[in-house]
N, CA, C and O atoms as CSV, one atom per row, in Angstrom:
chain,resi,resn,atom,element,x,y,z
A,1,UNK,N,N,-36.153,-120.110,84.179
A,1,UNK,CA,C,-35.392,-119.335,83.227
A,1,UNK,C,C,-35.209,-117.914,83.750
A,1,UNK,O,O,-36.172,-117.267,84.162
A,2,UNK,N,N,-33.973,-117.437,83.730
A,2,UNK,CA,C,-33.686,-116.085,84.201
A,2,UNK,C,C,-34.251,-115.046,83.213
A,2,UNK,O,O,-34.414,-115.316,82.023
A,3,UNK,N,N,-34.535,-113.873,83.742
A,3,UNK,CA,C,-35.043,-112.770,82.911
A,3,UNK,C,C,-34.141,-112.507,81.723
A,3,UNK,O,O,-34.620,-112.327,80.604
A,4,UNK,N,N,-32.812,-112.482,81.963
A,4,UNK,CA,C,-31.867,-112.204,80.886
A,4,UNK,C,C,-31.954,-113.253,79.768
A,4,UNK,O,O,-31.768,-112.923,78.596
A,5,UNK,N,N,-32.233,-114.507,80.123
A,5,UNK,CA,C,-32.331,-115.553,79.132
A,5,UNK,C,C,-33.539,-115.332,78.234
A,5,UNK,O,O,-33.545,-115.764,77.081
A,6,UNK,N,N,-34.542,-114.674,78.745
A,6,UNK,CA,C,-35.736,-114.376,77.928
A,6,UNK,C,C,-35.387,-113.373,76.846
A,6,UNK,O,O,-36.106,-113.284,75.851
A,7,UNK,N,N,-34.318,-112.621,77.000
A,7,UNK,CA,C,-33.913,-111.629,76.021
A,7,UNK,C,C,-33.064,-112.227,74.908
A,7,UNK,O,O,-32.800,-111.524,73.932
A,8,UNK,N,N,-32.630,-113.451,74.989
A,8,UNK,CA,C,-31.759,-114.041,73.967
A,8,UNK,C,C,-32.401,-113.898,72.584
A,8,UNK,O,O,-31.685,-113.515,71.659
A,9,UNK,N,N,-33.668,-114.168,72.370
A,9,UNK,CA,C,-34.244,-113.983,71.029
A,9,UNK,C,C,-34.105,-112.530,70.539
A,9,UNK,O,O,-33.913,-112.286,69.348
A,10,UNK,N,N,-34.206,-111.576,71.471
A,10,UNK,CA,C,-33.991,-110.169,71.068
A,10,UNK,C,C,-32.577,-109.930,70.644
A,10,UNK,O,O,-32.340,-109.243,69.651
A,11,UNK,N,N,-31.626,-110.477,71.367
A,11,UNK,CA,C,-30.208,-110.291,70.999
A,11,UNK,C,C,-29.901,-110.953,69.635
A,11,UNK,O,O,-29.150,-110.406,68.827
A,12,UNK,N,N,-30.485,-112.115,69.400
A,12,UNK,CA,C,-30.319,-112.772,68.092
A,12,UNK,C,C,-30.872,-111.875,67.001
A,12,UNK,O,O,-30.249,-111.705,65.952
A,13,UNK,N,N,-32.060,-111.292,67.250
A,13,UNK,CA,C,-32.646,-110.372,66.266
A,13,UNK,C,C,-31.781,-109.144,66.041
A,13,UNK,O,O,-31.691,-108.646,64.919
A,14,UNK,N,N,-31.147,-108.653,67.091
A,14,UNK,CA,C,-30.260,-107.494,66.938
A,14,UNK,C,C,-29.054,-107.825,66.052
A,14,UNK,O,O,-28.657,-107.029,65.202
A,15,UNK,N,N,-28.484,-109.007,66.265
A,15,UNK,CA,C,-27.367,-109.442,65.445
A,15,UNK,C,C,-27.784,-109.532,63.986
A,15,UNK,O,O,-27.088,-109.028,63.104
A,16,UNK,N,N,-28.908,-110.167,63.733
A,16,UNK,CA,C,-29.375,-110.316,62.371
A,16,UNK,C,C,-29.674,-108.984,61.725
A,16,UNK,O,O,-29.318,-108.766,60.567
A,17,UNK,N,N,-30.321,-108.088,62.449
A,17,UNK,CA,C,-30.600,-106.753,61.894
A,17,UNK,C,C,-29.337,-105.987,61.568
A,17,UNK,O,O,-29.265,-105.313,60.540
A,18,UNK,N,N,-28.334,-106.084,62.440
A,18,UNK,CA,C,-27.073,-105.396,62.177
A,18,UNK,C,C,-26.386,-105.957,60.932
A,18,UNK,O,O,-25.848,-105.194,60.129
A,19,UNK,N,N,-26.397,-107.273,60.762
A,19,UNK,CA,C,-25.831,-107.901,59.562
A,19,UNK,C,C,-26.573,-107.407,58.313
A,19,UNK,O,O,-25.947,-107.077,57.306
A,20,UNK,N,N,-27.880,-107.359,58.382
A,20,UNK,CA,C,-28.683,-106.892,57.251
A,20,UNK,C,C,-28.399,-105.437,56.915
A,20,UNK,O,O,-28.318,-105.073,55.741
A,21,UNK,N,N,-28.246,-104.594,57.946
A,21,UNK,CA,C,-27.964,-103.194,57.722
A,21,UNK,C,C,-26.613,-103.011,57.047
A,21,UNK,O,O,-26.489,-102.220,56.112
A,22,UNK,N,N,-25.607,-103.730,57.508
A,22,UNK,CA,C,-24.281,-103.639,56.907
A,22,UNK,C,C,-24.367,-104.062,55.444
A,22,UNK,O,O,-23.774,-103.412,54.582
A,23,UNK,N,N,-25.083,-105.124,55.151
A,23,UNK,CA,C,-25.238,-105.555,53.772
A,23,UNK,C,C,-25.926,-104.485,52.933
A,23,UNK,O,O,-25.536,-104.255,51.788
A,24,UNK,N,N,-26.909,-103.849,53.467
A,24,UNK,CA,C,-27.629,-102.760,52.786
A,24,UNK,C,C,-26.700,-101.568,52.527
A,24,UNK,O,O,-26.667,-101.032,51.420
A,25,UNK,N,N,-25.947,-101.157,53.552
A,25,UNK,CA,C,-25.074,-100.012,53.407
A,25,UNK,C,C,-23.952,-100.221,52.414
A,25,UNK,O,O,-23.476,-99.268,51.796
A,26,UNK,N,N,-23.521,-101.482,52.255
A,26,UNK,CA,C,-22.372,-101.749,51.385
A,26,UNK,C,C,-22.741,-102.398,50.053
A,26,UNK,O,O,-21.868,-102.770,49.269
A,27,UNK,N,N,-24.028,-102.528,49.811
A,27,UNK,CA,C,-24.504,-103.159,48.560
A,27,UNK,C,C,-23.950,-102.407,47.361
A,27,UNK,O,O,-24.016,-101.179,47.295
A,28,UNK,N,N,-23.400,-103.164,46.409
A,28,UNK,CA,C,-22.863,-102.576,45.187
A,28,UNK,C,C,-21.544,-101.867,45.371
A,28,UNK,O,O,-21.065,-101.211,44.446
A,29,UNK,N,N,-20.952,-101.978,46.522
A,29,UNK,CA,C,-19.724,-101.239,46.813
A,29,UNK,C,C,-18.558,-102.236,46.755
A,29,UNK,O,O,-18.688,-103.394,47.150
A,30,UNK,N,N,-17.425,-101.754,46.254
A,30,UNK,CA,C,-16.203,-102.568,46.344
A,30,UNK,C,C,-15.344,-101.997,47.471
A,30,UNK,O,O,-15.691,-101.006,48.114
A,31,UNK,N,N,-14.203,-102.668,47.681
A,31,UNK,CA,C,-13.361,-102.257,48.810
A,31,UNK,C,C,-12.868,-100.800,48.674
A,31,UNK,O,O,-12.844,-100.048,49.648
A,32,UNK,N,N,-12.483,-100.429,47.461
A,32,UNK,CA,C,-12.025,-99.026,47.271
A,32,UNK,C,C,-13.108,-98.048,47.616
A,32,UNK,O,O,-12.849,-97.040,48.274
A,33,UNK,N,N,-14.319,-98.324,47.188
A,33,UNK,CA,C,-15.456,-97.451,47.519
A,33,UNK,C,C,-15.676,-97.386,49.030
A,33,UNK,O,O,-15.945,-96.316,49.577
A,34,UNK,N,N,-15.563,-98.510,49.689
A,34,UNK,CA,C,-15.709,-98.557,51.127
A,34,UNK,C,C,-14.619,-97.744,51.811
A,34,UNK,O,O,-14.893,-96.994,52.748
A,35,UNK,N,N,-13.394,-97.892,51.345
A,35,UNK,CA,C,-12.260,-97.162,51.963
A,35,UNK,C,C,-12.354,-95.641,51.751
A,35,UNK,O,O,-11.756,-94.869,52.500
A,36,UNK,N,N,-13.096,-95.229,50.745
A,36,UNK,CA,C,-13.266,-93.802,50.493
A,36,UNK,C,C,-14.493,-93.197,51.149
A,36,UNK,O,O,-14.646,-91.975,51.159
A,37,UNK,N,N,-15.371,-94.029,51.698
A,37,UNK,CA,C,-16.670,-93.550,52.199
A,37,UNK,C,C,-16.704,-93.667,53.742
A,37,UNK,O,O,-17.042,-94.709,54.303
A,38,UNK,N,N,-16.345,-92.569,54.385
A,38,UNK,CA,C,-16.295,-92.565,55.847
A,38,UNK,C,C,-17.666,-92.794,56.499
A,38,UNK,O,O,-17.772,-93.396,57.567
A,39,UNK,N,N,-18.699,-92.303,55.832
A,39,UNK,CA,C,-20.046,-92.485,56.364
A,39,UNK,C,C,-20.433,-93.963,56.438
A,39,UNK,O,O,-20.964,-94.433,57.444
A,40,UNK,N,N,-20.153,-94.685,55.349
A,40,UNK,CA,C,-20.455,-96.106,55.320
A,40,UNK,C,C,-19.513,-96.873,56.295
A,40,UNK,O,O,-19.932,-97.829,56.946
A,41,UNK,N,N,-18.282,-96.447,56.376
A,41,UNK,CA,C,-17.369,-97.078,57.335
A,41,UNK,C,C,-17.941,-96.959,58.762
A,41,UNK,O,O,-18.021,-97.937,59.505
A,42,UNK,N,N,-18.330,-95.733,59.108
A,42,UNK,CA,C,-18.843,-95.504,60.468
A,42,UNK,C,C,-20.101,-96.307,60.729
A,42,UNK,O,O,-20.277,-96.865,61.812
A,43,UNK,N,N,-20.990,-96.366,59.723
A,43,UNK,CA,C,-22.251,-97.114,59.883
A,43,UNK,C,C,-21.956,-98.620,60.042
A,43,UNK,O,O,-22.552,-99.289,60.886
A,44,UNK,N,N,-21.033,-99.139,59.224
A,44,UNK,CA,C,-20.715,-100.554,59.302
A,44,UNK,C,C,-20.060,-100.873,60.654
A,44,UNK,O,O,-20.411,-101.858,61.304
A,45,UNK,N,N,-19.116,-100.039,61.064
A,45,UNK,CA,C,-18.426,-100.267,62.332
A,45,UNK,C,C,-19.397,-100.224,63.506
A,45,UNK,O,O,-19.309,-101.043,64.421
A,46,UNK,N,N,-20.312,-99.280,63.481
A,46,UNK,CA,C,-21.327,-99.195,64.533
A,46,UNK,C,C,-22.128,-100.498,64.621
A,46,UNK,O,O,-22.406,-100.995,65.713
A,47,UNK,N,N,-22.490,-101.039,63.466
A,47,UNK,CA,C,-23.286,-102.278,63.489
A,47,UNK,C,C,-22.437,-103.502,63.874
A,47,UNK,O,O,-22.964,-104.471,64.420
A,48,UNK,N,N,-21.133,-103.461,63.592
A,48,UNK,CA,C,-20.255,-104.520,64.101
A,48,UNK,C,C,-20.194,-104.449,65.617
A,48,UNK,O,O,-20.139,-105.481,66.286
A,49,UNK,N,N,-20.203,-103.257,66.159
A,49,UNK,CA,C,-20.234,-103.088,67.598
A,49,UNK,C,C,-21.518,-103.683,68.187
A,49,UNK,O,O,-21.490,-104.334,69.231
A,50,UNK,N,N,-22.642,-103.448,67.500
A,50,UNK,CA,C,-23.943,-104.009,67.942
A,50,UNK,C,C,-23.892,-105.540,67.941
A,50,UNK,O,O,-24.339,-106.189,68.887
A,51,UNK,N,N,-23.344,-106.097,66.873
A,51,UNK,CA,C,-23.234,-107.579,66.801
A,51,UNK,C,C,-22.437,-108.101,68.002
A,51,UNK,O,O,-22.868,-109.039,68.674
A,52,UNK,N,N,-21.296,-107.504,68.267
A,52,UNK,CA,C,-20.461,-107.967,69.367
A,52,UNK,C,C,-21.092,-107.752,70.725
A,52,UNK,O,O,-20.962,-108.589,71.619
A,53,UNK,N,N,-21.770,-106.636,70.879
A,53,UNK,CA,C,-22.421,-106.362,72.156
A,53,UNK,C,C,-23.575,-107.348,72.407
A,53,UNK,O,O,-23.763,-107.826,73.526
A,54,UNK,N,N,-24.327,-107.637,71.369
A,54,UNK,CA,C,-25.398,-108.619,71.514
A,54,UNK,C,C,-24.838,-110.018,71.827
A,54,UNK,O,O,-25.401,-110.756,72.635
A,55,UNK,N,N,-23.737,-110.361,71.180
A,55,UNK,CA,C,-23.109,-111.668,71.471
A,55,UNK,C,C,-22.630,-111.709,72.921
A,55,UNK,O,O,-22.786,-112.720,73.605
A,56,UNK,N,N,-22.058,-110.624,73.372
A,56,UNK,CA,C,-21.598,-110.555,74.772
A,56,UNK,C,C,-22.770,-110.658,75.737
A,56,UNK,O,O,-22.665,-111.314,76.773
A,57,UNK,N,N,-23.870,-110.025,75.411
A,57,UNK,CA,C,-25.038,-110.111,76.283
A,57,UNK,C,C,-25.601,-111.516,76.345
A,57,UNK,O,O,-26.074,-111.955,77.393
A,58,UNK,N,N,-25.552,-112.236,75.204
A,58,UNK,CA,C,-25.997,-113.644,75.208
A,58,UNK,C,C,-25.056,-114.465,76.087
A,58,UNK,O,O,-25.506,-115.279,76.893
A,59,UNK,N,N,-23.760,-114.252,75.931
A,59,UNK,CA,C,-22.782,-114.965,76.741
A,59,UNK,C,C,-22.982,-114.745,78.230
A,59,UNK,O,O,-22.878,-115.678,79.026
A,60,UNK,N,N,-23.266,-113.518,78.594
A,60,UNK,CA,C,-23.498,-113.221,80.009
A,60,UNK,C,C,-24.819,-113.826,80.521
A,60,UNK,O,O,-24.907,-114.313,81.648
A,61,UNK,N,N,-25.833,-113.775,79.657
A,61,UNK,CA,C,-27.141,-114.277,80.067
A,61,UNK,C,C,-27.178,-115.797,80.202
A,61,UNK,O,O,-27.826,-116.342,81.095
A,62,UNK,N,N,-26.476,-116.460,79.306
A,62,UNK,CA,C,-26.576,-117.928,79.304
A,62,UNK,C,C,-25.329,-118.587,78.696
A,62,UNK,O,O,-25.300,-118.855,77.495
A,63,UNK,N,N,-24.329,-118.842,79.493
A,63,UNK,CA,C,-23.169,-119.577,79.001
A,63,UNK,C,C,-23.597,-120.949,78.403
A,63,UNK,O,O,-22.949,-121.448,77.483
A,64,UNK,N,N,-24.656,-121.535,78.914
A,64,UNK,CA,C,-25.123,-122.802,78.387
A,64,UNK,C,C,-25.621,-122.653,76.940
A,64,UNK,O,O,-25.415,-123.547,76.118
A,65,UNK,N,N,-26.269,-121.536,76.634
A,65,UNK,CA,C,-26.701,-121.285,75.262
A,65,UNK,C,C,-25.496,-121.185,74.328
A,65,UNK,O,O,-25.509,-121.736,73.227
A,66,UNK,N,N,-24.471,-120.489,74.767
A,66,UNK,CA,C,-23.236,-120.385,73.988
A,66,UNK,C,C,-22.640,-121.776,73.760
A,66,UNK,O,O,-22.242,-122.107,72.643
A,67,UNK,N,N,-22.579,-122.581,74.812
A,67,UNK,CA,C,-22.010,-123.923,74.688
A,67,UNK,C,C,-22.853,-124.780,73.755
A,67,UNK,O,O,-22.310,-125.562,72.975
A,68,UNK,N,N,-24.162,-124.643,73.826
A,68,UNK,CA,C,-25.057,-125.424,72.960
A,68,UNK,C,C,-24.917,-125.024,71.485
A,68,UNK,O,O,-25.216,-125.820,70.595
A,69,UNK,N,N,-24.477,-123.824,71.234
A,69,UNK,CA,C,-24.331,-123.298,69.847
A,69,UNK,C,C,-22.881,-122.916,69.625
A,69,UNK,O,O,-22.582,-121.812,69.168
A,70,UNK,N,N,-21.984,-123.832,69.949
A,70,UNK,CA,C,-20.556,-123.554,69.911
A,70,UNK,C,C,-19.978,-123.361,68.520
A,70,UNK,O,O,-18.860,-122.866,68.379
A,71,UNK,N,N,-20.719,-123.742,67.496
A,71,UNK,CA,C,-20.228,-123.547,66.110
A,71,UNK,C,C,-20.344,-122.090,65.662
A,71,UNK,O,O,-19.724,-121.687,64.678
A,72,UNK,N,N,-21.122,-121.321,66.371
A,72,UNK,CA,C,-21.251,-119.888,66.075
A,72,UNK,C,C,-20.073,-119.172,66.750
A,72,UNK,O,O,-19.808,-119.415,67.928
A,73,UNK,N,N,-19.373,-118.310,66.039
A,73,UNK,CA,C,-18.136,-117.701,66.574
A,73,UNK,C,C,-18.415,-116.535,67.542
A,73,UNK,O,O,-18.084,-115.382,67.265
A,74,UNK,N,N,-19.040,-116.876,68.693
A,74,UNK,CA,C,-19.387,-115.852,69.658
A,74,UNK,C,C,-18.183,-115.046,70.093
A,74,UNK,O,O,-18.238,-113.816,70.129
A,75,UNK,N,N,-17.094,-115.723,70.427
A,75,UNK,CA,C,-15.905,-115.002,70.947
A,75,UNK,C,C,-15.308,-114.118,69.883
A,75,UNK,O,O,-14.775,-113.053,70.193
A,76,UNK,N,N,-15.386,-114.542,68.620
A,76,UNK,CA,C,-14.868,-113.716,67.531
A,76,UNK,C,C,-15.699,-112.447,67.362
A,76,UNK,O,O,-15.159,-111.368,67.119
A,77,UNK,N,N,-17.018,-112.591,67.492
A,77,UNK,CA,C,-17.886,-111.400,67.394
A,77,UNK,C,C,-17.562,-110.421,68.528
A,77,UNK,O,O,-17.493,-109.212,68.308
A,78,UNK,N,N,-17.368,-110.940,69.715
A,78,UNK,CA,C,-17.060,-110.078,70.872
A,78,UNK,C,C,-15.709,-109.417,70.681
A,78,UNK,O,O,-15.562,-108.224,70.949
A,79,UNK,N,N,-14.697,-110.188,70.213
A,79,UNK,CA,C,-13.367,-109.648,70.020
A,79,UNK,C,C,-13.369,-108.545,68.930
A,79,UNK,O,O,-12.690,-107.528,69.070
A,80,UNK,N,N,-14.125,-108.761,67.870
A,80,UNK,CA,C,-14.173,-107.741,66.818
A,80,UNK,C,C,-14.809,-106.460,67.357
A,80,UNK,O,O,-14.351,-105.357,67.059
A,81,UNK,N,N,-15.861,-106.615,68.148
A,81,UNK,CA,C,-16.496,-105.449,68.785
A,81,UNK,C,C,-15.495,-104.700,69.630
A,81,UNK,O,O,-15.437,-103.472,69.585
A,82,UNK,N,N,-14.715,-105.417,70.393
A,82,UNK,CA,C,-13.706,-104.777,71.259
A,82,UNK,C,C,-12.639,-104.051,70.444
A,82,UNK,O,O,-12.203,-102.960,70.811
A,83,UNK,N,N,-12.223,-104.666,69.331
A,83,UNK,CA,C,-11.234,-104.038,68.476
A,83,UNK,C,C,-11.733,-102.736,67.879
A,83,UNK,O,O,-11.025,-101.730,67.914
A,84,UNK,N,N,-12.928,-102.737,67.339
A,84,UNK,CA,C,-13.434,-101.528,66.694
A,84,UNK,C,C,-13.853,-100.470,67.730
A,84,UNK,O,O,-13.797,-99.274,67.445
A,85,UNK,N,N,-14.266,-100.896,68.910
A,85,UNK,CA,C,-14.692,-99.951,69.943
A,85,UNK,C,C,-13.497,-99.253,70.603
A,85,UNK,O,O,-13.535,-98.053,70.877
A,86,UNK,N,N,-12.453,-100.018,70.847
A,86,UNK,CA,C,-11.332,-99.461,71.616
A,86,UNK,C,C,-10.168,-99.020,70.750
A,86,UNK,O,O,-9.281,-98.310,71.224
A,87,UNK,N,N,-10.155,-99.423,69.505
A,87,UNK,CA,C,-9.084,-99.017,68.602
A,87,UNK,C,C,-9.599,-98.078,67.533
A,87,UNK,O,O,-9.175,-98.135,66.378
A,88,UNK,N,N,-10.520,-97.211,67.930
A,88,UNK,CA,C,-11.291,-96.399,66.975
A,88,UNK,C,C,-10.459,-95.611,65.999
A,88,UNK,O,O,-10.913,-95.404,64.873
A,89,UNK,N,N,-9.277,-95.158,66.347
A,89,UNK,CA,C,-8.475,-94.386,65.415
A,89,UNK,C,C,-7.439,-95.250,64.673
A,89,UNK,O,O,-6.715,-94.749,63.813
A,90,UNK,N,N,-7.374,-96.527,65.004
A,90,UNK,CA,C,-6.412,-97.413,64.350
A,90,UNK,C,C,-7.077,-98.652,63.789
A,90,UNK,O,O,-6.466,-99.719,63.730
A,91,UNK,N,N,-8.310,-98.516,63.383
A,91,UNK,CA,C,-9.062,-99.644,62.867
A,91,UNK,C,C,-8.498,-100.017,61.488
A,91,UNK,O,O,-8.272,-99.145,60.650
A,92,UNK,N,N,-8.278,-101.294,61.264
A,92,UNK,CA,C,-7.835,-101.803,59.982
A,92,UNK,C,C,-9.075,-101.944,59.086
A,92,UNK,O,O,-9.817,-102.922,59.178
A,93,UNK,N,N,-9.279,-100.949,58.223
A,93,UNK,CA,C,-10.496,-100.932,57.401
A,93,UNK,C,C,-10.537,-102.067,56.372
A,93,UNK,O,O,-11.610,-102.527,55.980
A,94,UNK,N,N,-9.361,-102.505,55.947
A,94,UNK,CA,C,-9.358,-103.654,55.014
A,94,UNK,C,C,-9.859,-104.915,55.749
A,94,UNK,O,O,-10.553,-105.741,55.157
A,95,UNK,N,N,-9.516,-105.055,56.999
A,95,UNK,CA,C,-10.031,-106.195,57.800
A,95,UNK,C,C,-11.537,-106.063,58.007
A,95,UNK,O,O,-12.265,-107.054,57.939
A,96,UNK,N,N,-12.001,-104.846,58.258
A,96,UNK,CA,C,-13.435,-104.608,58.380
A,96,UNK,C,C,-14.135,-105.013,57.066
A,96,UNK,O,O,-15.184,-105.657,57.093
A,97,UNK,N,N,-13.553,-104.634,55.934
A,97,UNK,CA,C,-14.140,-104.995,54.643
A,97,UNK,C,C,-14.180,-106.505,54.473
A,97,UNK,O,O,-15.191,-107.056,54.039
A,98,UNK,N,N,-13.081,-107.178,54.813
A,98,UNK,CA,C,-13.061,-108.657,54.706
A,98,UNK,C,C,-14.137,-109.263,55.579
A,98,UNK,O,O,-14.806,-110.215,55.178
A,99,UNK,N,N,-14.306,-108.718,56.772
A,99,UNK,CA,C,-15.336,-109.189,57.666
A,99,UNK,C,C,-16.715,-109.032,57.047
A,99,UNK,O,O,-17.543,-109.940,57.113
A,100,UNK,N,N,-16.959,-107.855,56.435
A,100,UNK,CA,C,-18.238,-107.566,55.797
A,100,UNK,C,C,-18.503,-108.537,54.666
A,100,UNK,O,O,-19.595,-109.094,54.556
A,101,UNK,N,N,-17.517,-108.735,53.839
A,101,UNK,CA,C,-17.752,-109.550,52.621
A,101,UNK,C,C,-17.624,-111.064,52.851
A,101,UNK,O,O,-18.304,-111.843,52.183
A,102,UNK,N,N,-16.788,-111.477,53.756
A,102,UNK,CA,C,-16.569,-112.909,53.933
A,102,UNK,C,C,-17.222,-113.485,55.187
A,102,UNK,O,O,-17.898,-114.512,55.127
A,103,UNK,N,N,-17.019,-112.831,56.296
A,103,UNK,CA,C,-17.461,-113.406,57.577
A,103,UNK,C,C,-18.933,-113.210,57.861
A,103,UNK,O,O,-19.604,-114.135,58.316
A,104,UNK,N,N,-19.454,-112.002,57.596
A,104,UNK,CA,C,-20.849,-111.738,57.937
A,104,UNK,C,C,-21.828,-112.595,57.139
A,104,UNK,O,O,-22.796,-113.088,57.718
A,105,UNK,N,N,-21.621,-112.796,55.831
A,105,UNK,CA,C,-22.570,-113.701,55.136
A,105,UNK,C,C,-22.574,-115.113,55.710
A,105,UNK,O,O,-23.617,-115.765,55.750
A,106,UNK,N,N,-21.424,-115.581,56.151
A,106,UNK,CA,C,-21.337,-116.917,56.776
A,106,UNK,C,C,-21.975,-116.933,58.163
A,106,UNK,O,O,-22.547,-117.943,58.573
A,107,UNK,N,N,-21.879,-115.844,58.865
A,107,UNK,CA,C,-22.490,-115.728,60.186
A,107,UNK,C,C,-23.996,-115.634,60.099
A,107,UNK,O,O,-24.712,-116.145,60.959
A,108,UNK,N,N,-24.472,-114.980,59.056
A,108,UNK,CA,C,-25.918,-114.744,58.917
A,108,UNK,C,C,-26.715,-116.068,58.874
A,108,UNK,O,O,-27.811,-116.154,59.427
A,109,UNK,N,N,-26.166,-117.067,58.232
A,109,UNK,CA,C,-26.887,-118.355,58.082
A,109,UNK,C,C,-27.256,-118.988,59.428
A,109,UNK,O,O,-28.436,-119.242,59.668
A,110,UNK,N,N,-26.285,-119.250,60.315
A,110,UNK,CA,C,-26.663,-119.860,61.583
A,110,UNK,C,C,-27.449,-118.953,62.502
A,110,UNK,O,O,-28.255,-119.427,63.302
A,111,UNK,N,N,-27.224,-117.643,62.397
A,111,UNK,CA,C,-27.993,-116.694,63.224
A,111,UNK,C,C,-29.451,-116.685,62.754
A,111,UNK,O,O,-30.376,-116.653,63.566
A,112,UNK,N,N,-29.639,-116.714,61.434
A,112,UNK,CA,C,-31.006,-116.766,60.918
A,112,UNK,C,C,-31.690,-118.085,61.349
A,112,UNK,O,O,-32.872,-118.094,61.693
A,113,UNK,N,N,-30.936,-119.180,61.324
A,113,UNK,CA,C,-31.501,-120.472,61.763
A,113,UNK,C,C,-31.896,-120.429,63.222
A,113,UNK,O,O,-32.934,-120.972,63.599
A,114,UNK,N,N,-31.068,-119.777,64.065
A,114,UNK,CA,C,-31.423,-119.643,65.477
A,114,UNK,C,C,-32.711,-118.844,65.626
A,114,UNK,O,O,-33.604,-119.214,66.388
A,115,UNK,N,N,-32.793,-117.751,64.891
A,115,UNK,CA,C,-34.011,-116.914,64.982
A,115,UNK,C,C,-35.243,-117.669,64.546
A,115,UNK,O,O,-36.314,-117.537,65.139
A,116,UNK,N,N,-35.080,-118.475,63.488
A,116,UNK,CA,C,-36.215,-119.199,62.938
A,116,UNK,C,C,-36.480,-120.525,63.674
A,116,UNK,O,O,-37.414,-121.254,63.339
A,117,UNK,N,N,-35.651,-120.821,64.672
A,117,UNK,CA,C,-35.886,-122.018,65.461
A,117,UNK,C,C,-35.477,-123.312,64.811
A,117,UNK,O,O,-35.940,-124.384,65.200
A,118,UNK,N,N,-34.605,-123.220,63.815
A,118,UNK,CA,C,-34.162,-124.432,63.095
A,118,UNK,C,C,-33.133,-125.181,63.889
A,118,UNK,O,O,-32.647,-126.221,63.444
């Protein structure tokens, strides 16, 4: 096993922690509140970057791991990271909100299962 493959559990933990932080930052908030709160926007976007970067690191470390867990949207996580990182002044905040409310809760389940070894 390559050294980078040994880090996969760390990257999984980073993804899960970022999802949990976003949930904490946006708890009790609706879309209008999110769109008015630049601090929460920045915090959520930063953690979306972390999710995508960790997914990219997993992909680089072990394409076989990605193939074995193909139901997890690795490429979508990476693409979202690229969008928010490189389109920083033109980010669609409504899309970020949809990601926070719809996509991240669905992503959390299989990521948590990976972490827990299920």
